[in-house]
C-alpha positions as CSV (number, residue, x, y, z in Angstrom):
1,M,-10.1,-1.2,-19.0
2,V,-12.5,-4.0,-17.9
3,I,-11.4,-5.9,-14.8
4,D,-13.5,-9.0,-13.9
5,E,-11.9,-9.4,-10.5
6,P,-12.3,-9.1,-7.6
7,I,-15.6,-10.9,-7.3
8,L,-17.6,-8.9,-4.8
9,T,-20.8,-10.1,-3.1
10,E,-23.7,-8.1,-1.7
11,D,-22.1,-8.6,1.7
12,D,-18.9,-6.9,0.5
13,H,-20.9,-3.9,-0.8
14,R,-23.0,-3.7,2.4
15,V,-20.0,-3.9,4.7
16,W,-18.0,-1.3,2.6
17,D,-20.9,1.1,2.5
18,M,-21.4,0.8,6.3
19,W,-17.8,1.6,6.9
20,M,-17.9,4.6,4.5
21,R,-20.8,6.0,6.5
22,T,-18.8,5.4,9.7
23,A,-15.7,7.0,8.2
24,R,-17.6,10.2,7.3
25,I,-18.8,10.5,10.9
26,H,-15.3,9.8,12.1
27,A,-13.9,12.6,9.9
28,R,-15.7,15.2,12.1
29,T,-14.0,14.0,15.4
30,L,-11.4,16.2,17.1
31,G,-8.9,13.4,17.2
32,Y,-9.0,12.9,13.4
33,L,-8.8,16.6,12.7
34,R,-5.7,16.9,15.0
35,R,-3.9,14.0,13.3
36,L,-4.8,15.5,9.9
37,N,-3.4,18.9,10.8
38,T,-0.2,17.3,12.2
39,A,0.2,15.3,9.0
40,R,-0.2,18.5,6.9
41,R,2.3,20.4,9.1
42,V,4.9,17.6,9.1
43,A,4.7,17.1,5.3
44,S,4.8,20.8,4.6
45,E,7.8,21.6,6.8
46,E,9.8,18.6,5.7
47,I,9.2,19.2,2.0
48,E,10.0,22.9,2.4
49,R,13.4,22.1,4.0
50,A,14.3,19.4,1.5
51,E,16.4,19.9,-1.6
52,L,14.9,17.0,-3.6
53,P,12.0,15.3,-1.9
54,V,10.0,12.4,-3.2
55,V,6.9,10.5,-2.1
56,M,6.7,6.8,-2.5
57,W,3.3,5.6,-3.9
58,S,2.4,1.9,-4.1
59,G,-1.2,2.7,-5.0
60,G,-2.3,1.4,-1.7
61,K,-4.8,3.3,0.5
62,D,-2.2,4.9,2.8
63,S,0.2,6.1,0.2
64,T,-2.6,7.3,-2.0
65,V,-3.9,9.4,0.9
66,L,-0.4,10.8,1.4
67,V,0.0,11.7,-2.2
68,H,-3.4,13.4,-2.3
69,L,-2.6,15.3,1.0
70,V,0.7,16.6,-0.4
71,R,-0.2,17.3,-4.0
72,V,-3.9,18.3,-3.8
73,G,-4.4,19.2,-0.2
74,L,-1.2,21.3,0.2
75,G,-0.7,22.1,-3.4
76,L,3.0,21.1,-3.4
77,D,4.8,20.1,-6.5
78,I,6.5,16.9,-5.7
79,E,7.6,13.8,-7.6
80,A,6.1,10.4,-6.8
81,I,7.8,7.1,-7.5
82,S,5.8,3.9,-7.9
83,E,7.2,0.4,-8.4
84,K,5.0,-1.7,-10.7
85,D,5.5,-5.3,-11.8
86,D,3.7,-8.5,-12.9
87,L,2.7,-9.5,-9.4
88,D,0.5,-6.4,-8.9
89,Y,-3.2,-6.8,-8.6
90,P,-5.1,-6.1,-11.8
91,G,-5.3,-2.5,-12.8
92,E,-2.7,-1.0,-10.3
93,R,-0.6,0.7,-13.0
94,E,-3.7,2.2,-14.6
95,Y,-4.9,3.4,-11.2
96,V,-1.8,5.4,-10.3
97,E,-1.4,6.8,-13.8
98,G,-5.1,7.9,-13.8
99,L,-4.9,9.6,-10.5
100,A,-1.5,11.2,-11.3
101,A,-3.1,12.7,-14.4
102,A,-6.1,14.0,-12.5
103,W,-3.9,15.5,-9.8
104,S,-1.3,16.9,-12.2
105,L,1.3,14.9,-10.3
106,R,4.8,14.1,-11.6
107,L,4.9,10.3,-11.5
108,T,7.8,8.0,-12.2
109,I,7.1,4.3,-12.5
110,V,10.0,2.0,-12.0
111,E,10.1,-1.7,-12.9
112,P,12.4,-4.6,-11.9
113,E,14.7,-6.1,-14.5
114,V,13.6,-9.5,-13.4
115,S,10.0,-10.6,-13.7
116,P,8.9,-11.8,-10.2
117,A,6.0,-13.8,-11.7
118,S,8.4,-15.6,-14.0
119,Y,10.7,-16.4,-11.1
120,L,7.8,-17.9,-9.1
121,A,6.7,-19.9,-12.2
122,A,10.1,-21.4,-12.4
123,H,11.0,-21.8,-8.7
124,G,7.7,-21.6,-6.8
125,A,7.5,-25.4,-6.3
126,E,10.8,-25.3,-4.4
127,Q,9.3,-22.9,-1.8
128,E,7.1,-23.6,1.2
129,A,3.5,-22.6,0.5
130,W,3.7,-20.0,3.3
131,A,7.1,-18.6,2.5
132,D,7.2,-14.9,3.1
133,V,8.2,-13.5,-0.3
134,H,7.3,-10.0,0.9
135,S,10.0,-9.7,3.6
136,R,13.0,-7.5,3.2
137,R,15.1,-10.6,3.8
138,A,13.5,-12.5,0.9
139,G,15.7,-12.6,-2.1
140,L,12.8,-12.0,-4.5
141,S,11.8,-8.8,-2.7
142,K,15.3,-7.6,-2.5
143,A,15.8,-8.0,-6.3
144,C,12.4,-7.0,-7.5
145,F,11.2,-4.4,-5.1
146,Y,13.4,-3.0,-2.4
147,G,16.5,-2.9,-4.6
148,V,14.5,-1.2,-7.4
149,L,13.2,1.5,-5.0
150,E,16.6,2.1,-3.4
151,A,18.1,2.8,-6.8
152,A,15.2,5.1,-7.8
153,T,15.4,7.1,-4.6
154,A,19.2,7.4,-4.5
155,P,19.3,11.0,-5.8
156,H,16.7,12.2,-3.3
157,D,17.5,13.6,0.1
158,T,14.0,13.3,1.6
159,I,11.6,10.4,1.2
160,L,7.9,10.6,2.3
161,L,6.3,7.2,3.2
162,G,2.7,6.4,3.9
163,L,3.5,4.1,6.8
164,R,1.4,3.9,10.0
165,K,2.6,2.8,13.5
166,H,-0.4,0.6,14.1
167,E,0.4,-1.8,11.2
168,S,3.2,-3.6,13.0
169,R,5.3,-3.8,16.1
170,H,8.4,-2.7,14.2
171,R,6.6,0.4,12.9
172,M,5.4,1.2,16.4
173,R,8.9,0.9,17.9
174,N,10.3,3.0,15.1
175,R,7.6,5.7,15.7
176,T,8.3,5.7,19.4
177,S,12.0,6.0,19.1
178,R,12.4,8.2,16.0
179,G,9.3,10.2,15.7
180,L,7.4,11.1,12.5
181,A,10.6,12.4,10.7
182,Y,14.2,11.3,11.2
183,T,17.6,11.2,9.5
184,K,19.2,7.9,8.7
185,R,22.9,7.2,8.9
186,D,23.3,7.7,5.2
187,G,21.9,11.2,5.6
188,K,18.5,10.6,4.0
189,R,15.5,12.1,5.7
190,I,12.6,9.7,6.2
191,V,9.2,11.4,6.8
192,Q,6.0,9.5,7.8
193,P,3.2,12.1,8.1
194,L,0.5,9.5,8.6
195,G,2.5,7.7,11.3
196,D,-0.1,8.2,14.0
197,W,-3.1,7.6,11.9
198,S,-5.5,4.7,12.4
199,G,-7.0,2.7,9.6
200,L,-10.3,4.5,10.1
201,D,-8.5,7.9,9.7
202,V,-7.3,6.8,6.3
203,M,-10.8,5.7,5.3
204,A,-12.2,9.0,6.6
205,Y,-9.8,11.0,4.4
206,M,-10.7,9.0,1.4
207,A,-14.4,9.2,2.0
208,T,-14.4,13.0,2.5
209,H,-12.1,13.7,-0.4
210,G,-13.9,11.5,-2.9
211,I,-10.9,9.1,-3.4
212,E,-11.9,5.7,-4.7
213,P,-9.4,3.1,-3.6
214,L,-8.2,0.1,-5.6
215,P,-10.9,-2.6,-5.8
216,V,-8.9,-4.9,-3.6
217,Y,-9.9,-2.8,-0.6
218,R,-13.5,-3.6,-1.1
219,C,-12.8,-7.3,-0.4
220,V,-13.9,-7.1,3.2
221,A,-16.8,-9.4,4.0
222,F,-14.9,-12.7,3.9
223,M,-12.3,-11.9,6.5
224,H,-12.1,-8.2,7.4
225,A,-15.7,-7.1,8.1
226,D,-14.8,-5.8,11.5
227,E,-11.5,-4.1,10.5
228,P,-11.6,-3.4,6.7
229,W,-8.3,-1.5,6.9
230,R,-6.5,-4.8,7.5
231,V,-6.8,-5.5,3.8
232,R,-3.2,-4.9,2.6
233,K,-2.0,-4.3,-0.9
234,S,1.3,-5.7,-1.8
235,W,2.0,-8.5,-4.2
236,W,-1.0,-10.7,-4.6
237,V,1.0,-13.8,-3.7
238,P,-0.1,-14.4,0.0
239,G,3.3,-15.3,1.4
240,S,3.3,-15.8,5.2
241,S,-0.4,-14.8,5.4
242,G,-1.3,-18.0,3.4
243,A,-1.3,-20.0,6.6
244,K,-3.7,-17.4,8.2
245,G,-6.4,-17.4,5.6
246,G,-4.6,-15.4,2.8
247,V,-4.9,-18.3,0.3
248,A,-8.6,-18.8,1.0
249,W,-9.1,-15.0,0.7
250,L,-7.3,-15.0,-2.7
251,A,-9.3,-17.9,-4.0
252,R,-12.6,-16.2,-3.0
253,Y,-12.0,-12.8,-4.6
254,Y,-9.4,-13.5,-7.3
255,P,-9.9,-17.1,-8.5
256,S,-7.8,-16.6,-11.6
257,L,-4.8,-15.5,-9.5
258,Y,-5.4,-18.4,-7.2
259,R,-5.2,-20.8,-10.1
260,R,-1.9,-19.3,-11.2
261,L,-0.6,-19.6,-7.6
262,R,-1.6,-23.2,-7.4
263,E,0.3,-24.0,-10.6
264,W,3.4,-22.3,-9.2
265,M,3.2,-23.6,-5.7
266,P,1.0,-26.7,-5.5
267,G,1.2,-26.8,-1.7
268,V,-1.0,-23.8,-1.3
269,E,-4.1,-25.9,-2.0
270,A,-3.8,-27.5,1.4
271,L,-4.1,-24.0,3.0
272,R,-7.5,-23.2,1.7
């Protein structure tokens, strides 16, 4: 499959290569090795005690590392669930399917009944250009993402997530109060083996295990040259990040997607 975007510059390649060299050096540090061993132990113990565990896999860098660590690193036979729809970046479905085949992983792909792209095409003009469509509180996310995953994971008693505490204040509070594994009120066990990892830890794992991330993670020179792990893979619609450079970033690397967004939400042009 040929994918014409993202449009990467020499600076993108230079910055990425520099951070890959840094990541390989970081992979030899004691701090990284301790966090790696902790992640292996937590994942192994929790999967062993579970009746029907599952790992959630968006195709993003963190969840991809978690899937590799469990399936390839630990050799554990576990199902992975991945939600895919028409607001994904180009090539996401092919990416997870290709790695699943290479890693002999049981992969279930779930899709929403409603097309989120069609919804935005019909109703995007009614929304503010910086509306956070990614939030759990947003109706579109509830219907086309969170609700789909909740239904898919209903039979499972233990859910492994590739979430890290450094990504948000909420995740930091959750890690501090609940630890790397905890039981929810409904009885489900939530396990976050990478909870204490830094973004550089994730890059170190990928670099030393030969894991090529989705192309979106190489889009680093324009806004994220100093902290490339801040590139986040969710829906390509910027949402609340639009007012913080997300629209300009999209226009730079994915001009065809930006043109679609501008058709749906004309107000985003003012955010470039």
